C-alpha positions in Angstrom: -0.8 -10.1 -21.1 -2.4 -11.1 -17.6 -0.6 -8.4 -15.1 0.1 -9.4 -11.4 -1.1 -6.4 -9.5 -0.8 -6.4 -5.5 -1.9 -3.7 -3.4 -0.4 -3.1 0.2 -1.8 -1.5 3.4 -1.0 -0.8 6.7 -0.8 1.8 9.3 2.1 4.1 9.1 5.6 2.6 9.5 4.1 -0.7 9.5 6.9 -1.8 7.0 5.4 -0.8 3.4 8.6 0.5 2.4 10.7 -2.5 3.2 8.1 -4.6 1.5 8.4 -2.8 -1.8 12.3 -2.6 -1.5 11.7 -6.7 -1.4 9.2 -6.6 -4.3 11.5 -4.2 -6.5 14.3 -6.8 -6.0 11.9 -9.5 -7.4 11.3 -7.5 -10.6 8.1 -5.3 -9.5 7.3 -2.0 -10.2 6.3 -0.1 -7.4 3.5 2.5 -7.5 3.1 4.7 -4.2 -0.5 6.2 -3.8 1.3 8.7 -1.1 3.1 9.8 -4.2 -0.4 11.3 -5.5 -0.9 13.1 -2.2 2.9 14.6 -2.2 2.2 15.6 -6.1 -1.4 17.2 -5.0 0.4 19.0 -1.9 2.7 20.7 -4.2 0.2 21.6 -6.9 -1.7 23.7 -4.0 1.5 25.1 -2.9 1.5 23.5 0.3 4.7 22.3 2.0 5.1 18.2 1.8 4.7 17.5 5.5 2.5 15.4 7.6 0.0 18.1 8.2 -0.4 18.8 4.6 -0.6 15.4 3.5 -3.5 14.7 5.9 -5.3 17.8 4.7 -4.8 17.1 0.9 -5.8 13.3 1.7 -9.1 14.4 3.0 -9.7 17.1 0.8 -9.3 15.0 -2.3 -11.8 12.4 -1.2 -14.4 15.2 -0.4 -13.7 16.9 -3.9 -13.7 13.4 -5.8 -15.0 10.7 -3.9 -13.6 7.9 -1.6 -11.9 6.3 -4.5 -10.1 9.9 -5.8 -6.6 8.7 -5.1 -7.5 5.4 -6.6 -8.7 6.7 -9.6 -5.3 8.8 -10.4 -3.2 5.7 -9.3 -5.2 3.3 -11.9 -4.0 5.9 -14.6 -0.6 5.2 -13.4 -1.2 1.6 -13.6 -2.2 1.7 -17.3 0.5 4.0 -18.1 3.1 1.4 -16.6 1.5 -1.5 -18.5 2.0 0.4 -21.7 5.6 0.3 -21.1 5.5 -3.3 -20.8 5.6 -3.8 -17.0 3.7 -7.1 -16.1 4.2 -6.8 -12.2 3.0 -4.0 -10.3 2.8 -3.1 -6.4 0.3 -0.7 -5.6 1.7 0.9 -1.9 -0.5 2.7 0.5 -4.2 1.5 0.2 -6.4 3.0 2.8 -10.0 2.4 1.7 -12.6 -0.4 0.8 -13.4 2.2 -1.9 -10.0 1.9 -3.5 -10.0 -1.6 -3.3 -13.2 -2.0 -5.4 -11.9 0.7 -8.0 -8.7 -1.5 -8.5 -10.7 -4.7 -8.3 -13.5 -3.2 -11.0 -10.5 -3.1 -13.5 -8.3 -5.8 -12.1 -10.6 -8.7 -10.5 -7.3 -10.8 -9.4 -6.3 -7.8 -7.4 -4.3 -9.0 -4.4 -4.5 -7.0 -1.3 -1.4 -7.5 1.5 -2.0 -6.0 4.9 1.5 -5.2 7.1 1.1 -5.3 10.8 3.5 -4.3 13.8 2.5 -2.8 17.1 1.8 1.0 17.9 5.3 1.0 19.9 7.4 -0.6 17.3 6.0 1.4 14.3 6.7 4.6 16.6 10.3 4.0 17.0 11.0 3.1 13.0 8.9 6.8 12.3 11.5 8.4 14.8 14.2 6.6 13.4 13.8 7.0 9.6 12.5 10.7 10.0 10.7 11.1 6.5 9.7 14.4 5.8 5.7 13.2 5.9 6.0 11.3 9.2 4.9 12.0 12.6 7.7 13.0 14.9 6.1 12.7 18.7 4.1 10.0 20.2 1.1 12.7 20.3 1.3 13.3 16.5 1.7 9.4 15.8 -1.3 8.7 17.4 -3.3 11.6 15.7 -2.2 10.2 12.3 -3.4 6.7 13.0 -6.6 7.7 14.1 -6.9 9.9 10.6 -6.1 6.7 8.8 -8.4 4.7 10.6 -11.4 7.0 10.0 -10.6 7.0 6.5 -11.1 3.4 6.4 -7.6 1.6 6.5 -8.9 -1.0 9.5 -11.7 -2.0 7.1 -8.8 -2.7 4.3 -6.7 -4.6 6.7 -9.7 -6.7 7.9 -10.7 -7.7 4.1 -7.2 -8.6 3.1 -6.2 -11.2 1.3 -2.8 -11.8 3.1 -1.9 -10.5 6.6 2.0 -10.4 7.7 3.2 -9.5 11.0 6.3 -7.2 10.7 7.5 -7.3 14.2 10.7 -9.1 13.5 14.1 -7.9 12.9 14.7 -6.6 9.4 16.3 -9.7 7.7 13.7 -11.9 9.0 11.0 -9.6 7.7 12.4 -9.5 4.5 12.9 -13.1 3.9 8.9 -13.3 5.1 8.0 -10.7 2.1 10.2 -12.5 -0.3 8.5 -15.8 0.4 5.1 -14.6 0.3 5.9 -12.4 -3.1 7.2 -15.7 -4.6 4.2 -17.7 -3.7 2.0 -15.3 -5.4 4.1 -15.1 -8.5 4.2 -19.2 -8.8 0.5 -19.2 -8.3 0.0 -16.5 -11.0 2.2 -18.1 -13.4 0.3 -21.4 -12.9 -2.9 -19.8 -13.3 -2.0 -17.7 -16.6 -4.6 -19.2 -19.2 -6.7 -21.1 -16.8 -9.6 -20.4 -14.4 -7.7 -19.3 -11.1 -9.1 -20.3 -7.7 -9.1 -17.3 -4.9 -7.6 -18.3 -1.6 -6.8 -16.3 1.4 -3.7 -17.5 3.6 -2.6 -15.2 6.1 1.0 -15.4 7.2 2.5 -14.7 10.5 
């Protein structure tokens, strides 16, 4: 089996959740790296909120290395592959070390970065009010700063594909589907052949 494994990156509320919904509709299994953090919060007896998630995210990297979350996610990937799943989305990559960890086992690992301006992302966060979201402009800015300090900006810069998500929901969903279908078509053609690496950028 030649699995198709794709990673997503992007600052908070950049559209990763919507991307994963579109991917699931196209038959992908989605593994969320943030779930590693949320599970670790519970193990440590901490509430699952933004503050605890930031603390645990930084603590894991300090205790187990910069690729700590990726290492745990790799175990999830192998378990998923054993179940016969061949198309997997890894949601929420935050550092180059994590990309390197995934590519060390899956050389054709593709990174898709999602981008929207801060005002748009803040409005989305305030609208959805997920348990670990930031609920004020000040808290939202602080979260961006933490993500950038971890290294998410470098991951976005080195991504294979960059997608702007500033458009309306339907247009953005169609854009996601188009990108994923293109990747799947290329992957199907490359099975059993030498695959050439390309770096398209979608706007």
